[in-house]
N, C-alpha and C positions, 0 to 999 in steps of 0.2 A: 195260152196255147201257142206253141211254136208254129208259125204259118207254114203251110205246104202249098205247092202249086196245084191248081185244078187238074192239070195234066197228069201229075203223079197220082192223084186220087183216082182219076179216070182209068189210068193204067192198072192200078190195083184192082179196081172193080172189073175190068175186062179179064184180068187174069183169074179172078174168082169165078166169073161166069164160065170161062173155058174149063177150069178145073172141075166145076160142078157138072158140066156136061160129060167130062171124062169119067168122073167117079160114078155118076148115075148109070152111064152106059156099061161100065164094068160090073156093078152089082146086079144089074138087070139083064146081063148077058145070059142067054139060055145055057151055054156051055160052060162059061167061066164064073157065073154070078153066084150070089149068096142065096141059099135055100129059103131063108126067111123072107127076103125081098121078092124072090121069084114067086113064092106062094102068095105074098101080099099083093103082087101085081094083078092077080086074078080077081081081086076085089075092087080094084080101082076103075074109075070111069075115064081113064086116060092112059096113054102109052108113055111110060117114063122116058124111054130111049128116044122117042120121037118128040114129045111135048115139053120136056124139061130143057129149056134153052138158056136160062139165066138162073142166077142164085135166087132171085125173087120168086121164080116159078116153084121153088120147093114148098111154098105155102100150100100147094095143091095136095101135099101129103097129109096135111093136118098136123097135129102135135104127136110127137113120139112119146109113147107110154112107158114109164120106167118098169111097170110090171112085166113088160116083154123080156126084160133082162133078169128077172128073178126066177130062178129055176131053169130046167133044161127042156129039151136036149140042147146043150150048148153048141153042138156041131152045126146046128141050123144057121149059126152066125159065121161059119167058116166058108169063104168063097170057094167054089169048086176048084178054081185054079190053084188054090193053096192046100188042097185036101191031103197032099202027101208031105207038106211042110211040118216041121216040129211046131206044135201048137201049145201055148200055155194060156192060162186064164188068170186075170186079175180081178179082185173083188173090191167093191166100195166098202166103206167103213162099217156098214151094217147098223148104224145108229137109228135107222127108221124101219127096221124089220129085216126080212130076208135080204142078204147082200145082193146087189146087182153084179153080174159077171160080164166081163168083156174078154173076148179072145184076143190074143196078141201073138205076133210073129216078129215083126221088126219095128212096129210103130214107136214103142217106148224108146228104142235106141235112136231112131230118127229125131224124135222130139228133143231128146236130151243132147244130141250132137248139135242141133240147131241152137239150143239154149246155151251150150258151151261157148258159142261164138260171141255171146253177149257178156261173158264174164271177163273182167280185166285180169290179164296175166300177172300184173303187179301184185294183186291180192290173192289170186287163185293160181299159184305158179304151176306151169307145166311140169309134170313129173312129181308133184307133191302128193303126199298121201292124204286121204280123207277119213272122216268118221261120220257115220250116219246114225244120229240119235233121234230115231223116229220109229213109226210103226213097222213091224216086221210081218212075217207070215205071208198071206196071199195078196198083199198090197203092192201096187205098181212101184211105189216109192223105193222099196228096198232094192229091187233089181235096177231101177232107173238111176238112182244115185250111185250105185256100184258101177254101172256102165259109164256114167258121167266121169267118175274118177279114172276108170280104165281108158276112156277116150282121150283124157288129158294126160295120160301116161303115168297115173298113180295107182295106188292100191286103196281099197275102201275097207275100213274096219266097221263092223256092225255089232248089234246087240239084240237082246230079246225084248220086245215090247208088244203086248197084246192090248190094243185100245178097247176092244170089246169088253174085257174084264174090268177096265176102269169105268166104262159106261154102266156096267151092271152094278158096280159098287156105288156109284153116284145115284143111280135110280133107287137103290135100297137105302139111301141116306147114310151110307158108311163112308163118309168123307175122310175119316181118320185112316181107314184102310186104303182108300184111294191115294191119300198123301203118302202112306208108307210104300205103296207100289211105285209112285213117282220117284221117291227117293232111291228105291231099288234100281230103277232105270238110270238115274243120275250117277249112282255108284258104279254101275257098269261102264258108263261113259268116262268117268274120271279115272277108273283103273286103266283104260286103254290110253287115255290122253297122257297119263304119267309114264306109261310103259313104252310108248312109241313116239316117233318124230312125226307128228301130224300137223298139217298147216290149214286144212280146209274142213269146214263143218256144215252138215245139214242138220237142222232141228226145227222144232215148232216153237211158237212164241212162249208158251207156258214152260217148256223144257229149257229154252234158252235162258229165261229169267232164273229158273231153278239152278242151272249150271253156274250162272254168274253170281249167285248168292254164295257159292262155295269157293270159286276161284276166279282169278282174272284170266280170261281166255287169251288176252294179249300176252301175259307172262307165260302162259302155257304154250305159246308158239303159234296160236291160231292167227291167221292174217285175213281170212275171208269167211263170212258166214252167209250161207244160203238158207233162207228161212221161209216157211210157208204154213198156212193154217188159217182157220176162220177167226182166230183171235188177233189177226193182224189188223190193227186199227191205227189211225194217225197218231193217237196217243202212245201206243206201243212203239210205233216207228220212231217217234221222237225220243222216247225213253231208251230204246236200244242204241240209237246213234249217239245221244248226248250223255248217257249215263252208264249203260251196261258194257259197251264195247270198247270205249277208249281208243278210237281210231281204227279198229278192225273194220274192214269193209262189210257193209250190210246189204245183201241182195234179197229183198222181199219178193215172193212169188205167189202166184195163184194158179192152182191146177187141180185136176182130179183124174180119176181113172178113165172117165169117159171123154175128156177133152184132150188131155196132154198137159202142156205147161204154158202158161201166159207169163211173159217177161215184164219186169218193172221198167217203167220209164226212168231214165237217169234223174236223180233227185235235183230239183231246182229250188232256190229260195222262195220263189213266188208260189210254189205248190204247197208251202206250209206243211210239209210232212204228210200230205195226202198220199195214199197208197194207190198208184195208178198203174194199171196193167194193160197190156195189149196181147191179144191171142196170136197163135202161130198161123195166121192166114197164109194161104187159103185152106190149110189142112183143118183148121177149126175157126169158127166165127162166133163171137160173143156179141149179143145185142141186149139192150135194156128195153123192156117192153112194159106196157100198161098192164098191171096185174089183173084188171077187170076186163081187158080187151087185149089178150096176149099176142094177137096178130099185128098189133100196132106198136111200132117203135116210138119211144118218147123223144122229146126234144133234147138237145145237148144241155147238160147240166141238171136235168130232171131225174128224179128217182124212179126206179121201176124194178121189176123182177128180171133176173138174168135168164136169157134164153140162149141155149147152146146148139150149134149145128156142127157136127164132126164129119169131115169129108176126107177119108183116106181109102186106099184100096182094101185095107183090112176091115174097116168099120165105117158104116154109113149111118148117121143118126141125125135126121133133120128135125129141127124145131123142138128141142127138149127143154122143158121148163125146169130150171135148177131150183134148189131150195135156198137160193141166195138172192139178195137185192144189192143194188149199187146205183151210182149216178153214171149217166152216159157221158163218155169223154170223147172230145173231138180227136181226129187224127193228128199226128205230129210228124216231124221230119223223118225220124227213124222208122215210124210205123204209119203209113198212109192209109189207115183204116180205123174204124172206131175202137175205142178202148173202154175200160170201166174204172170208176174211182170208188175207193173205200168199200170193197165187197164185204158183206156181212150176212149172217143168217137172215133169211126172209122173215120179216117181222111178224107175219101172220102165223108162222110155224114155231116161233121162239119157245112157246110153252110145251112143245111136244118133242123137241130135239135136244139131246144131251151131247155136248161136244167132247167131253173127256179130255184127252191130252192135247187136243188140237187148239 
């Protein structure tokens, strides 16, 4: 761990408490607030606007249920203050049933503009064009990576990829057809890479490996790869850096529709290729909790289930238990709040979740 001062950590905590008060006051405001939370307030034995004073006080809400996001009416999640704004919805992957939906106005743009600040211009040049070799359709990633490219002055090329079809094929035992579909995706990407001057790439670990089996990305002109997905392991991290990419910058990330985007800690030799992420606090907070007592955060270095709290004016989601597990990571100089190490599917769910192209 890179040491940080107690003062810096305390300042981050105070900023989180202040932002928590602001977001709760917003979503529970009778005139501007969110219909779902205003309705929910009637069932609570406390007044959120009066009694939620710190981030820790969010425990009083209990755990956020993912079923609340499955199905409609989706407008119950739109704050009244935003009712006349252009609204879009993003969906989760749908690998565990009916997809969860989240409304969005500006959040995905804010998240990726902040993430942009962490990318080195040497490898992700300003004005360079991008290619997005990842899930399309109603997923946040498609528009988010496109906005990231535009924010940095570039154009983003995309392709068609339906991960739900891949999951269906795998569940039916049709691995040969799933492989054929993966090659169809790779062919789309290679066609674009050969036809255009593209420098930056987003993709998933499985698709990155498949691309590199066909071509040298470095020889194709790629200088930076932004990569995310549940298959991101220390072993893959090392494999990508030492074998697949031949000096192309590798930026592993962890994110989802409900959180936004967690950034990777700059790679250090002593981390031994561990994949370490820090959330975009105070807009989102990741904690590692005891699976059997999920109100309790585990000690640093210990394994537990990932618990997410999202705090934006568009979306308030306290204490949501993710289907991931990880080790709790201490704060560092760049990010004076908790992170997570080596995120992977929650071991108790492994038999029921099919990850497909991720």
